[in-house]
C-alpha positions as CSV (number, residue, x, y, z in Angstrom):
1,M,9.9,23.6,23.9
2,T,6.8,25.4,22.7
3,E,3.7,23.7,21.3
4,Y,4.7,24.8,17.8
5,Q,8.1,23.3,18.1
6,I,6.6,19.9,19.4
7,A,4.3,19.8,16.5
8,I,6.8,20.8,13.7
9,E,9.6,18.6,14.9
10,G,7.1,15.7,15.5
11,M,5.9,16.0,12.0
12,A,9.4,15.9,10.6
13,N,10.0,12.8,12.6
14,L,6.8,10.9,11.6
15,L,8.7,8.8,9.1
16,D,11.7,7.9,11.2
17,E,12.7,4.3,11.0
18,P,10.6,3.4,7.8
19,A,12.4,0.0,7.5
20,E,11.2,-1.0,10.9
21,L,7.7,-0.1,10.1
22,I,7.8,-2.0,7.0
23,K,8.8,-5.1,8.8
24,C,5.6,-4.8,10.8
25,F,3.5,-4.3,7.7
26,K,2.1,-7.8,7.6
27,R,-0.6,-10.1,9.0
28,G,0.1,-10.8,12.7
29,T,2.5,-7.9,13.3
30,Y,0.6,-4.9,11.8
31,A,-1.8,-4.3,14.7
32,P,0.7,-4.2,17.5
33,G,3.1,-2.3,15.4
34,F,0.5,0.3,14.4
35,Q,-0.6,0.7,18.1
36,K,2.9,1.4,19.1
37,Y,3.4,3.8,16.4
38,Y,0.1,5.6,17.2
39,L,0.8,6.0,20.9
40,K,4.2,7.6,20.2
41,Q,2.6,10.2,17.9
42,V,-0.3,11.2,20.0
43,P,1.7,14.1,21.7
44,V,2.4,15.6,18.1
45,F,-1.3,15.3,17.1
46,D,-2.2,16.8,20.5
47,A,-0.1,19.8,19.8
48,I,-1.4,20.2,16.2
49,E,-5.0,20.0,17.5
50,H,-4.4,22.6,20.0
51,L,-2.7,24.9,17.6
52,Y,-5.5,24.4,15.1
53,G,-8.1,25.6,17.6
54,T,-6.2,28.7,18.5
55,V,-4.2,30.1,15.6
56,V,-5.8,32.4,13.1
57,E,-4.1,31.1,9.9
58,K,-5.1,27.4,10.3
59,D,-4.3,26.6,6.6
60,T,-0.8,28.1,6.9
61,M,-0.1,26.3,10.2
62,L,-1.1,22.9,8.5
63,D,0.8,23.8,5.4
64,N,4.0,24.3,7.4
65,M,3.4,21.0,9.2
66,A,2.9,19.1,6.0
67,E,6.1,20.7,4.4
68,A,8.2,19.8,7.4
69,F,6.9,16.2,7.0
70,A,7.4,15.8,3.1
71,S,10.7,17.8,2.9
72,K,12.2,15.5,5.6
73,A,11.2,12.5,3.6
74,D,12.7,14.1,0.4
75,E,15.9,15.1,2.1
76,Y,16.3,11.5,3.3
77,L,16.1,10.1,-0.2
78,T,18.5,12.5,-1.7
79,K,21.2,11.3,0.6
80,L,20.8,7.7,-0.8
81,P,22.6,6.2,-3.8
82,K,20.4,6.7,-6.8
83,R,19.7,3.0,-7.3
84,E,18.1,2.8,-3.8
85,R,16.0,5.9,-3.9
86,E,12.9,4.3,-5.7
87,T,12.6,1.4,-3.5
88,N,12.9,3.6,-0.4
89,R,10.3,6.1,-1.8
90,I,7.8,3.3,-2.2
91,N,8.6,2.1,1.4
92,Q,8.1,5.7,2.5
93,S,4.7,5.9,0.8
94,L,3.7,2.6,2.3
95,V,4.5,4.0,5.7
96,V,2.4,7.1,5.0
97,A,-0.4,5.0,3.8
98,G,-0.2,2.2,6.5
99,F,0.8,4.2,9.6
100,V,0.8,8.0,9.3
101,F,-2.6,8.5,7.7
102,P,-4.4,5.8,9.7
103,S,-2.8,7.3,12.9
104,I,-4.2,10.8,12.1
105,L,-7.6,9.2,11.3
106,K,-7.6,7.2,14.6
107,Y,-6.7,10.4,16.5
108,G,-10.0,12.0,15.1
109,G,-9.5,15.6,15.8
110,E,-10.9,18.6,14.1
111,S,-7.4,19.2,12.6
112,S,-7.1,15.5,11.4
113,G,-8.9,15.8,7.9
114,P,-7.4,19.0,7.0
115,L,-4.0,17.8,8.0
116,I,-4.2,14.7,5.8
117,E,-5.3,16.9,2.9
118,A,-2.3,19.2,3.5
119,I,0.1,16.2,3.6
120,R,-1.3,14.7,0.5
121,K,-0.7,18.0,-1.4
122,K,2.8,18.5,-0.2
123,W,3.6,14.9,-0.8
124,K,2.5,15.1,-4.4
125,E,4.6,18.3,-4.8
126,H,7.7,16.6,-3.6
127,F,7.0,13.1,-5.2
128,P,4.8,13.6,-8.3
129,K,4.7,9.9,-9.1
130,S,2.9,9.1,-5.7
131,N,-0.8,9.0,-5.2
132,I,-1.5,8.0,-1.7
133,S,-5.0,7.6,-0.3
134,A,-6.1,7.8,3.3
135,A,-7.4,4.6,4.8
136,T,-8.3,3.6,8.5
137,F,-6.3,1.1,10.6
138,E,-9.4,-1.1,10.5
139,D,-9.6,-1.2,6.7
140,I,-5.9,-2.0,6.3
141,E,-6.0,-4.8,9.0
142,K,-8.9,-6.3,7.1
143,G,-6.9,-6.3,4.0
144,F,-4.2,-8.6,5.6
145,H,-7.0,-11.2,6.1
146,R,-8.1,-11.1,2.4
147,K,-5.9,-12.9,-0.2
148,W,-4.2,-10.4,-2.5
149,C,-5.7,-12.2,-5.5
150,Y,-6.5,-15.9,-5.5
151,I,-4.5,-16.3,-8.7
152,T,-1.3,-14.9,-7.2
153,T,-1.7,-16.6,-3.9
154,A,-2.2,-19.9,-5.7
155,A,0.9,-19.3,-7.8
156,C,2.9,-18.5,-4.6
157,Q,1.6,-21.7,-2.8
158,Y,2.8,-23.9,-5.8
159,R,6.2,-22.3,-5.5
160,G,6.3,-23.2,-1.6
161,M,5.9,-19.6,-0.5
162,E,4.2,-18.6,2.6
163,D,1.1,-16.5,2.8
164,D,2.9,-13.7,4.6
165,C,6.0,-13.8,2.4
166,E,7.5,-10.5,1.3
167,E,6.2,-10.8,-2.2
168,L,2.5,-11.2,-1.2
169,N,2.8,-8.5,1.4
170,L,4.3,-6.1,-1.2
171,L,1.3,-6.9,-3.4
172,R,-1.2,-6.4,-0.6
173,A,0.4,-3.1,0.3
174,Y,0.3,-2.1,-3.5
175,R,-3.4,-3.0,-3.6
176,D,-4.3,-1.1,-0.4
177,T,-2.3,2.0,-1.3
178,Y,-1.9,2.6,-5.0
179,M,-4.8,0.7,-6.4
180,M,-7.3,2.0,-3.9
181,S,-6.1,5.5,-4.5
182,L,-7.2,5.2,-8.2
183,P,-10.7,6.6,-9.2
184,E,-11.7,3.1,-10.4
185,G,-9.4,1.3,-8.0
186,E,-12.0,-0.1,-5.6
187,Q,-14.1,-1.5,-8.6
188,L,-11.0,-3.1,-10.1
189,I,-10.4,-4.8,-6.9
190,H,-14.0,-5.9,-6.5
191,D,-14.0,-7.3,-10.1
192,Y,-10.8,-9.3,-9.4
193,Y,-12.4,-10.9,-6.4
194,D,-15.5,-11.7,-8.3
195,V,-13.6,-13.7,-11.0
196,A,-10.4,-15.1,-9.2
197,P,-11.9,-17.9,-7.2
198,S,-13.6,-19.5,-10.2
199,I,-10.4,-19.0,-12.3
200,V,-8.3,-20.7,-9.7
201,K,-10.7,-23.5,-9.3
202,H,-10.7,-24.3,-13.0
203,I,-6.8,-24.1,-13.3
204,N,-6.5,-26.4,-10.4
205,R,-8.5,-29.1,-12.3
206,Q,-5.8,-29.1,-15.0
207,S,-3.3,-31.8,-14.9
208,N,-0.5,-29.3,-15.7
209,C,-1.7,-26.7,-13.2
210,R,1.8,-26.2,-11.8
211,V,3.0,-25.4,-15.3
212,I,0.3,-22.9,-15.7
213,Y,1.2,-21.2,-12.4
214,D,4.9,-21.1,-13.2
215,D,4.1,-19.5,-16.5
216,L,1.9,-16.9,-14.8
217,W,4.7,-16.1,-12.4
218,D,7.3,-15.8,-15.1
219,R,5.1,-13.7,-17.5
220,Y,3.1,-11.7,-15.2
221,I,3.5,-11.9,-11.3
222,G,7.3,-11.8,-11.1
223,P,7.6,-8.8,-13.4
224,C,4.7,-7.1,-11.6
225,I,6.6,-7.4,-8.1
226,E,9.8,-6.1,-9.8
227,D,7.7,-3.1,-11.3
228,I,6.5,-2.2,-7.8
229,R,10.0,-2.4,-6.4
230,E,11.2,-0.1,-9.1
231,G,8.4,2.3,-8.9
232,R,6.7,1.4,-12.1
233,L,3.2,1.3,-10.5
234,E,1.1,1.9,-13.6
235,Q,3.1,-0.8,-15.5
236,C,2.4,-3.3,-12.8
237,L,-1.3,-2.6,-13.0
238,D,-1.2,-3.2,-16.8
239,S,0.5,-6.4,-16.3
240,Y,-1.8,-7.6,-13.7
241,S,-4.9,-6.7,-15.7
242,D,-3.6,-8.5,-18.7
243,M,-3.1,-11.6,-16.6
244,V,-6.5,-11.6,-15.1
245,L,-8.0,-10.9,-18.6
246,E,-6.1,-13.8,-20.1
247,M,-7.0,-16.2,-17.3
248,K,-10.6,-15.1,-17.4
249,E,-10.9,-15.9,-21.1
250,K,-9.3,-19.3,-20.6
251,Y,-10.8,-20.5,-17.3
252,F,-13.6,-18.4,-15.9
253,R,-16.8,-20.4,-15.4
254,L,-16.1,-23.1,-17.8
255,S,-18.1,-26.3,-17.7
256,P,-16.1,-29.5,-17.8
257,Q,-16.9,-30.0,-21.4
258,E,-15.6,-26.5,-22.3
259,E,-12.3,-26.7,-20.4
260,P,-9.0,-26.8,-22.2
261,E,-7.5,-30.1,-22.9
262,T,-4.9,-31.0,-20.3
263,R,-1.5,-32.4,-21.1
């Protein structure tokens, strides 16, 4: 097999077994899962790096690699029943953001940056609703040790849900992929972390705090999770922003005398 064949076939197979990778995308299992994935792909990156240093048409070569990657993902989705496509498209995007891009960045070759940009371009052509940013393994791993948002985490805890439950992991992935890819995404996340701890503290002082959290779940958090699953990523962001704004107006930095009356 030629070096070009190793590279092109390897790129087409970078998204094999997305369901297994998604299972690893949570605190405690992401690091070993990522390391296993990265080591498996090193020969592919080696081949691309060598080609990048020897071929004349570097951009064309990378464009071919990126097309092989994106078209394989597109082909996989078209074979699924329509009702399953959007969920699987999101899962594929999470694998790209959580495993493929961090692996390329970890490899750190001269071809790595241009390869990521070529993939981003082709991915956008095949999946216009997607907007994937490139983050390092270290940044994503740190994200698993931050709460998604104190408000959401508190609501989940009152419902008896674990910190690494599917819902919170889905929201963390949404934060670290979709939100971080937005021009204002990092600032939005920073703003949430500024106000959320104080909001939760004041909600917890209310005698009806469980009712408050149940209401937040029914009106905002549950629908937001469903939006992510159905690919309505902008709608999720709108809902979550509305929730934080409402809670900020009611509970942010209130003195005991200013707090709403409890029932």
